[in-house]
C-alpha positions in Angstrom: 25.2 -10.7 34.4 24.4 -11.5 30.8 25.0 -15.2 31.3 22.7 -15.1 34.3 20.0 -13.5 32.2 20.4 -16.0 29.4 19.9 -18.8 31.8 16.6 -17.2 33.0 14.9 -15.8 29.9 11.5 -15.4 31.5 12.8 -12.6 33.7 14.8 -10.9 31.0 12.3 -8.0 30.5 12.2 -7.3 34.3 16.0 -7.4 34.3 16.1 -4.8 31.5 13.8 -2.6 33.4 15.8 -3.0 36.6 19.0 -2.0 34.8 17.4 1.0 33.3 16.1 2.4 36.6 18.8 1.2 39.0 21.1 3.9 40.4 24.4 4.1 38.5 27.6 3.0 40.2 30.2 5.7 40.8 32.7 3.9 38.5 30.7 4.3 35.3 28.4 6.7 33.6 24.8 5.5 33.5 23.4 4.1 30.3 21.8 6.4 27.8 18.1 5.6 27.9 16.5 8.4 25.8 17.4 10.2 22.6 15.4 12.8 20.6 16.5 15.1 17.8 15.4 18.7 18.1 13.1 20.0 15.3 15.8 22.1 13.7 18.0 19.0 13.3 21.1 20.8 14.8 20.9 19.4 18.3 20.0 16.1 20.0 18.7 15.6 23.6 20.2 12.8 25.6 18.6 11.3 28.7 19.9 9.0 31.4 20.0 8.5 35.2 22.3 11.5 35.2 19.6 13.8 33.9 19.3 15.3 30.4 21.5 17.4 28.3 21.7 18.9 24.8 24.4 18.0 22.3 25.3 19.5 19.0 24.7 17.4 15.8 26.7 15.9 14.3 29.7 16.8 16.5 27.9 15.5 19.7 29.5 18.2 21.9 27.7 19.0 25.1 26.0 22.4 24.8 24.0 22.6 28.1 22.1 20.6 30.7 18.3 20.7 30.9 16.9 21.9 34.2 15.2 18.6 35.0 14.5 17.2 38.5 14.0 13.7 37.2 16.3 11.2 38.9 15.9 8.9 35.8 15.0 10.1 32.3 13.5 7.3 30.2 11.9 9.1 27.3 12.1 12.4 25.5 9.4 13.5 23.0 8.9 16.8 21.1 5.4 18.1 20.5 4.1 18.0 16.9 4.6 21.8 16.6 8.2 21.5 18.0 7.8 24.3 20.5 7.6 22.0 23.6 9.4 18.9 24.8 8.3 16.3 27.3 10.6 14.3 29.6 9.5 11.1 31.3 10.9 9.3 34.2 10.7 9.3 38.0 11.8 7.3 41.1 11.6 3.5 40.8 8.7 2.1 42.9 7.9 5.6 44.3 6.8 8.0 41.6 6.4 8.6 37.9 6.9 12.1 36.7 6.4 14.1 33.5 8.1 17.5 32.8 7.1 19.7 29.9 9.5 22.5 28.8 9.1 25.2 26.2 11.5 24.9 23.3 14.1 26.0 22.1 14.8 27.9 25.4 14.1 25.1 27.9 11.8 26.8 30.4 9.7 24.6 32.6 6.0 24.8 31.8 4.8 22.2 34.3 5.9 19.1 36.2 3.5 16.5 37.5 3.7 13.1 39.2 0.7 11.1 38.1 2.1 7.6 38.7 3.4 5.5 41.5 6.3 4.1 39.5 8.6 5.2 36.8 7.1 6.6 33.5 8.7 4.6 30.8 7.3 6.3 27.7 5.5 9.5 26.8 3.7 10.4 23.5 2.0 13.5 22.1 -1.4 13.3 20.4 -1.5 14.5 16.8 -3.1 17.8 17.8 -0.5 18.5 20.5 -3.2 18.9 23.1 -2.8 15.5 24.9 0.0 13.5 26.3 -0.1 9.7 27.0 2.2 8.4 29.7 3.1 4.7 30.2 4.2 3.6 33.6 5.6 0.6 35.3 2.7 1.0 37.8 0.6 -0.8 35.1 -1.4 2.3 34.1 -1.5 4.8 31.3 -2.6 8.4 31.9 -3.9 10.9 29.3 -2.9 14.4 30.3 -3.8 17.9 29.1 -0.6 19.0 27.4 -1.1 22.6 28.5 -1.4 21.9 32.3 -0.7 18.3 33.1 -4.2 17.8 34.4 -5.4 14.2 34.1 -8.1 13.5 31.5 -8.3 9.7 31.8 -6.5 6.9 33.6 -6.4 3.7 31.5 -6.3 0.6 33.6 -6.2 -3.1 32.7 -2.7 -4.2 32.1 -1.5 -6.7 34.6 2.1 -5.7 34.5 4.2 -2.6 33.8 3.4 -0.6 30.7 6.5 0.1 28.5 5.2 2.1 25.6 2.3 4.2 24.2 1.6 5.7 20.8 -1.2 7.6 19.2 -2.8 6.6 15.9 -4.4 9.1 13.7 -6.5 9.2 10.6 -7.1 12.3 8.5 -5.1 14.3 11.1 -7.6 13.2 13.8 -6.4 11.1 16.6 -8.7 8.2 17.4 -6.8 5.5 19.2 -3.9 4.8 21.6 -1.9 1.6 21.5 0.0 0.5 24.6 2.6 -2.2 25.2 3.2 -4.1 28.4 5.3 -6.6 30.2 2.1 -8.7 30.4 2.8 -9.7 26.8 0.0 -7.7 25.2 -0.7 -4.6 23.2 -4.0 -2.9 23.9 -5.9 -0.4 21.8 -7.9 2.3 23.6 -10.2 5.2 22.6 -8.3 8.5 22.8 -11.6 10.3 23.5 -13.1 8.1 26.2 -10.2 5.9 27.4 -12.4 2.8 26.7 -10.5 -0.4 25.8 -11.2 -1.5 22.3 -9.2 -4.7 21.9 -6.2 -6.6 23.2 -3.5 -8.1 20.9 -1.7 -11.0 22.6 0.6 -12.6 20.0 3.8 -11.9 21.9 4.8 -14.8 24.1 6.8 -12.7 26.6 6.9 -9.1 27.7 6.6 -6.3 25.1 9.5 -3.8 25.5 8.5 -1.0 23.1 6.6 0.1 20.1 6.6 2.8 17.4 4.2 4.1 14.7 5.2 3.6 11.0 5.3 6.9 9.1 2.1 7.3 7.1 2.3 5.6 3.7 -1.3 5.5 2.4 -4.2 7.3 3.9 -6.5 4.5 2.7 -4.7 1.8 4.7 -4.9 1.2 8.5 -2.0 2.6 10.5 0.9 0.3 11.3 2.9 -0.1 14.5 6.0 -2.1 15.2 6.7 -3.8 18.6 9.7 -5.5 20.1 9.5 -8.2 22.7 11.3 -10.2 25.3 10.5 -13.2 23.1 13.2 -11.9 20.7 10.7 -11.0 18.0 9.8 -7.8 16.1 6.2 -7.7 15.1 4.2 -5.5 12.7 0.6 -4.7 13.4 -2.5 -2.9 12.1 -4.0 -2.4 15.6 -7.1 -0.6 14.6 -8.4 -3.7 12.8 -6.8 -6.2 15.3 -4.3 -7.7 12.8 -0.8 -8.9 13.3 0.7 -8.6 9.8 4.1 -10.4 10.1 7.0 -10.9 12.4 10.8 -11.4 12.5 12.7 -13.6 15.0 16.1 -12.4 16.2 19.0 -14.2 17.8 19.3 -11.6 20.6 16.9 -9.4 22.5 15.8 -6.2 20.8 15.8 -3.2 23.2 15.0 -0.1 21.1 13.5 0.7 17.8 12.9 3.5 15.2 11.7 3.6 11.7 14.2 4.2 8.9 14.1 4.7 5.1 10.7 6.5 5.4 9.1 3.4 6.9 10.6 0.8 4.6 12.9 -0.5 7.3 12.8 -0.8 11.1 16.1 -0.1 13.0 16.4 -2.2 16.1 19.0 -1.7 18.8 19.9 -5.1 20.4 21.5 -6.5 23.5 24.7 -7.6 21.6 25.5 -4.0 20.7 24.4 -4.2 17.1 21.7 -2.3 15.2 19.7 -4.5 12.9 17.7 -3.1 9.9 14.6 -5.2 9.2 12.8 -4.9 5.9 9.2 -4.1 6.5 7.8 -6.1 3.6 9.9 -9.2 3.9 11.0 -9.1 7.6 14.4 -10.1 6.4 17.4 -8.6 8.2 18.7 -6.1 5.7 21.9 -5.2 7.6 23.7 -5.8 10.9 25.6 -2.7 12.1 28.1 -2.9 15.0 27.5 0.0 17.3 28.4 -0.2 21.0 30.1 -2.4 23.5 27.1 -3.3 25.5 23.3 -2.9 25.3 21.6 -0.4 23.0 18.8 1.2 25.1 18.0 4.1 22.7 18.2 4.9 19.0 17.1 7.8 16.9 17.2 8.5 13.2 19.1 11.6 12.3 17.5 14.4 10.2 17.9 13.5 6.6 17.6 9.8 7.4 21.1 8.7 6.4 22.5 8.3 9.9 21.4 6.8 13.2 22.4 7.7 16.7 22.7 4.8 19.2 23.0 5.2 23.0 23.5 2.6 25.7 25.8 1.1 28.3 28.3 3.3 30.0 26.8 6.5 28.6 28.1 5.6 25.1 26.9 7.4 22.0 27.7 6.3 18.4 26.8 7.8 15.0 26.1 5.1 12.4 25.8 5.6 8.7 22.8 3.8 7.3 23.4 1.7 4.2 21.0 1.9 1.3 18.2 -0.6 1.3 19.1 -3.9 -0.3 17.3 -4.7 -3.5 15.3 -7.9 -3.2 
């Protein structure tokens, strides 16, 4: 399978999406596709095509299953206040669904299907009142977090949307950035849903993005993106600027900020996690993690460990080395 994908790099992103949403075979556990640490830092939520469950941290013992009806769980995100959690997923080529649960006792608040294909990513606005959903049906939806009612539907991407993040300034959300298999990032108004600009430096599909922890309130916010073109790119989307990029030997599949935003952790198709220095784009460390692809990573509370999840339902704790002095 991997050799086949290597021979056909232009369909690599679609192959990744297919593997993530395809039904698991009875012989193996489905890949872990979503990870999120609970606000208390004592548990971690794990999502896959087998549903979602809660594990203890750091022992990783299963505590309980979440009462989700999603056939595939592709993203898990806690609200800024930590009292709600959103699950995203759905049925491939049929429906994309969001579920919001109260937390820490996971009681369903609402469940809505607002898309015609799987929801790949969900993000909370900074005030906790809005959710953004990114779907393989090419659309984004802005939903009222309290009810699931649609506020805006953002259209314009020509292929599936794989990620969405909110950008804020002085604790006020003002933009949404989306990533798509159409090779672009797009910046939208969070208030009106109006398209502000497109960023098209990636040469193949964009597979995910994340916001850098705030460093300086006087500087534009920064996001990182990973692409089928085997690059990691750093952006200031609100001013339309790509800052710098790193090129990898293998495809990056998942990402999370580490070291307070000084490094980006990237889970890759060769089972390794690479730590990329934000300032220099140098690879600061290569950390063996799993036998197979790493579809999800999350930085543990305290920032000194990382949890990787991927092929065959595997989970692996990884100690993060200190940042190299350069």
